[in-house]
C-alpha positions as CSV (number, residue, x, y, z in Angstrom):
1,M,2.3,14.4,-14.8
2,S,4.4,13.6,-11.7
3,A,6.5,10.6,-11.2
4,F,4.9,7.5,-9.7
5,P,5.4,6.4,-7.0
6,P,6.3,9.6,-5.1
7,L,7.7,7.4,-2.2
8,E,9.8,4.6,-3.5
9,T,11.5,2.9,-0.5
10,V,10.1,0.9,2.4
11,G,12.0,3.2,4.8
12,E,10.5,6.4,3.3
13,I,7.0,5.0,3.7
14,E,7.5,3.4,7.1
15,R,8.8,6.8,8.5
16,L,5.7,8.5,7.2
17,F,3.3,6.0,8.7
18,E,5.2,5.8,12.0
19,A,4.8,9.6,12.4
20,G,1.1,9.1,12.7
21,I,1.2,6.3,15.3
22,P,0.9,7.5,18.9
23,K,4.3,7.1,20.6
24,D,2.8,6.1,23.9
25,G,0.1,3.7,22.6
26,P,0.0,0.3,24.2
27,D,-0.1,-1.4,20.8
28,R,2.6,0.7,19.1
29,D,4.7,-2.3,18.3
30,Q,1.8,-4.0,16.5
31,R,1.0,-0.9,14.5
32,L,4.7,-0.5,13.6
33,G,4.5,-4.1,12.2
34,W,1.5,-3.2,10.2
35,A,3.2,0.0,8.9
36,S,6.1,-2.2,7.7
37,Q,3.7,-4.6,5.9
38,L,1.9,-1.7,4.3
39,A,5.2,-0.1,3.2
40,Q,6.4,-3.4,1.7
41,L,3.1,-3.8,-0.2
42,M,3.3,-0.3,-1.5
43,V,6.8,-0.7,-2.9
44,R,5.7,-3.9,-4.6
45,V,2.6,-2.2,-6.0
46,G,4.7,0.7,-7.2
47,E,7.1,-1.6,-9.0
48,L,4.2,-3.5,-10.7
49,G,2.6,-0.2,-11.7
50,Q,5.9,1.0,-13.3
51,S,6.3,-2.4,-15.1
52,Y,3.0,-1.7,-16.9
53,A,4.0,1.7,-18.1
54,T,2.9,0.9,-21.7
55,D,-0.5,-0.4,-20.4
56,L,-2.0,2.8,-19.1
57,V,-5.1,1.1,-17.7
58,M,-3.0,-1.4,-15.7
59,A,-0.6,1.3,-14.5
60,A,-3.6,3.5,-13.4
61,Q,-5.1,0.6,-11.4
62,Y,-1.8,-0.1,-9.6
63,E,-1.4,3.7,-8.9
64,S,-4.9,3.8,-7.5
65,L,-4.2,0.8,-5.3
66,W,-0.9,2.5,-4.1
67,W,-2.8,5.6,-3.1
68,N,-5.5,3.6,-1.3
69,I,-2.9,1.9,0.8
70,Y,-1.2,5.3,1.4
71,G,-4.5,6.8,2.5
72,F,-5.1,3.9,5.0
73,G,-1.6,4.2,6.3
74,T,-1.7,7.9,6.9
75,T,-5.2,8.3,8.2
76,E,-6.5,5.0,9.6
77,L,-3.5,3.0,10.8
78,A,-3.2,5.0,14.0
79,I,-6.7,4.0,15.1
80,A,-7.3,0.7,13.3
81,G,-7.8,-2.4,15.4
82,P,-6.6,-5.8,14.5
83,T,-9.9,-6.6,12.7
84,D,-9.8,-3.3,10.8
85,F,-6.3,-4.0,9.7
86,A,-7.0,-7.6,8.7
87,K,-10.0,-6.4,6.6
88,A,-8.0,-3.6,4.9
89,W,-5.0,-5.9,4.3
90,S,-7.4,-8.5,2.7
91,G,-9.0,-5.9,0.5
92,F,-5.6,-4.6,-0.7
93,T,-4.3,-8.0,-1.5
94,Q,-7.5,-9.0,-3.2
95,R,-7.4,-5.8,-5.3
96,H,-3.8,-6.7,-6.3
97,E,-4.9,-10.2,-7.3
98,T,-7.7,-8.8,-9.3
99,I,-5.5,-6.4,-11.2
100,S,-2.7,-8.9,-11.8
101,S,-5.2,-11.5,-13.2
102,T,-6.9,-9.1,-15.5
103,P,-7.0,-10.5,-19.0
104,G,-4.3,-9.0,-21.2
105,S,-2.2,-7.9,-18.3
106,G,0.6,-10.2,-19.1
107,A,0.5,-11.5,-15.5
108,S,-2.0,-14.3,-15.0
Protein backbone atom coordinates (compact mmCIF):
# COMPACT_ATOMS: atom_id res chain seq x y z
CA MET A 1 0.00 0.00 0.00
CA SER A 2 1.40 3.41 -0.93
CA ALA A 3 1.74 6.31 1.44
CA PHE A 4 -1.19 8.68 1.66
CA PRO A 5 -1.33 11.42 0.65
CA PRO A 6 1.09 11.23 -2.29
CA LEU A 7 1.27 15.06 -2.45
CA GLU A 8 1.63 16.65 0.96
CA THR A 9 2.22 20.36 0.53
CA VAL A 10 0.07 23.17 -0.80
CA GLY A 11 2.91 24.15 -3.14
CA GLU A 12 3.17 20.66 -4.70
CA ILE A 13 -0.55 20.54 -5.35
CA GLU A 14 -0.83 24.14 -6.59
CA ARG A 15 1.95 23.53 -9.16
CA LEU A 16 0.15 20.44 -10.43
CA PHE A 17 -3.17 22.26 -10.79
CA GLU A 18 -1.57 25.39 -12.30
CA ALA A 19 -0.01 23.28 -15.03
CA GLY A 20 -3.49 22.50 -16.38
CA ILE A 21 -4.76 26.08 -16.38
CA PRO A 22 -4.37 27.84 -19.74
CA LYS A 23 -1.61 30.46 -19.46
CA ASP A 24 -3.43 32.96 -21.67
CA GLY A 25 -6.94 32.48 -20.26
CA PRO A 26 -8.78 35.69 -19.34
CA ASP A 27 -9.75 34.27 -15.95
CA ARG A 28 -6.38 32.68 -15.09
CA ASP A 29 -6.03 34.64 -11.84
CA GLN A 30 -9.42 33.44 -10.61
CA ARG A 31 -8.54 29.84 -11.48
CA LEU A 32 -5.20 30.17 -9.68
CA GLY A 33 -7.13 31.31 -6.61
CA TRP A 34 -9.35 28.27 -6.89
CA ALA A 35 -6.28 26.05 -7.28
CA SER A 36 -4.90 27.50 -4.05
CA GLN A 37 -8.17 26.87 -2.20
CA LEU A 38 -8.33 23.29 -3.47
CA ALA A 39 -4.69 22.66 -2.52
CA GLN A 40 -5.26 23.97 1.00
CA LEU A 41 -8.36 21.79 1.39
CA MET A 42 -6.47 18.75 0.12
CA VAL A 43 -3.68 19.26 2.65
CA ARG A 44 -6.24 19.52 5.46
CA VAL A 45 -8.09 16.42 4.23
CA GLY A 46 -4.78 14.53 4.04
CA GLU A 47 -3.91 15.53 7.60
CA LEU A 48 -7.32 14.42 8.84
CA GLY A 49 -7.06 11.15 6.96
CA GLN A 50 -3.71 10.43 8.56
CA SER A 51 -5.05 11.29 12.01
CA TYR A 52 -7.57 8.46 11.66
CA ALA A 53 -4.95 5.86 10.78
CA THR A 54 -6.37 3.46 13.38
CA ASP A 55 -9.91 3.92 12.03
CA LEU A 56 -9.62 2.44 8.56
CA VAL A 57 -13.14 3.43 7.52
CA MET A 58 -12.58 7.10 8.40
CA ALA A 59 -9.13 7.10 6.81
CA ALA A 60 -10.58 5.59 3.62
CA GLN A 61 -13.34 8.22 3.49
CA TYR A 62 -10.82 11.05 3.78
CA GLU A 63 -8.58 9.44 1.19
CA SER A 64 -11.55 9.15 -1.18
CA LEU A 65 -12.39 12.81 -0.64
CA TRP A 66 -8.74 13.75 -1.28
CA TRP A 67 -8.79 11.91 -4.61
CA ASN A 68 -12.12 13.49 -5.58
CA ILE A 69 -10.64 16.96 -5.05
CA TYR A 70 -7.48 15.93 -6.91
CA GLY A 71 -9.56 14.70 -9.85
CA PHE A 72 -11.51 17.96 -10.02
CA GLY A 73 -8.32 20.01 -9.82
CA THR A 74 -6.53 18.08 -12.55
CA THR A 75 -9.40 17.56 -14.97
CA GLU A 76 -12.15 20.13 -14.45
CA LEU A 77 -10.49 23.19 -12.92
CA ALA A 78 -9.24 24.43 -16.29
CA ILE A 79 -12.76 24.57 -17.72
CA ALA A 80 -14.96 25.11 -14.66
CA GLY A 81 -16.94 28.32 -14.43
CA PRO A 82 -17.67 30.14 -11.17
CA THR A 83 -20.93 28.22 -10.71
CA ASP A 84 -19.21 24.87 -11.35
CA PHE A 85 -16.46 25.69 -8.88
CA ALA A 86 -18.90 26.89 -6.23
CA LYS A 87 -20.94 23.69 -6.60
CA ALA A 88 -17.83 21.48 -6.38
CA TRP A 89 -16.44 23.43 -3.41
CA SER A 90 -19.76 23.10 -1.59
CA GLY A 91 -19.81 19.38 -2.31
CA PHE A 92 -16.27 18.90 -1.03
CA THR A 93 -16.87 20.83 2.17
CA GLN A 94 -20.20 19.07 2.77
CA ARG A 95 -18.50 15.71 2.30
CA HIS A 96 -15.84 16.73 4.85
CA GLU A 97 -18.53 17.81 7.33
CA THR A 98 -20.34 14.52 6.83
CA ILE A 99 -17.19 12.49 7.42
CA SER A 100 -16.08 14.49 10.46
CA SER A 101 -19.51 14.24 12.09
CA THR A 102 -19.82 10.49 11.60
CA PRO A 103 -20.65 8.84 14.93
CA GLY A 104 -17.59 7.25 16.46
CA SER A 105 -15.19 9.42 14.49
CA GLY A 106 -13.96 11.22 17.56
CA ALA A 107 -14.61 14.57 15.83
CA SER A 108 -18.17 15.73 16.26
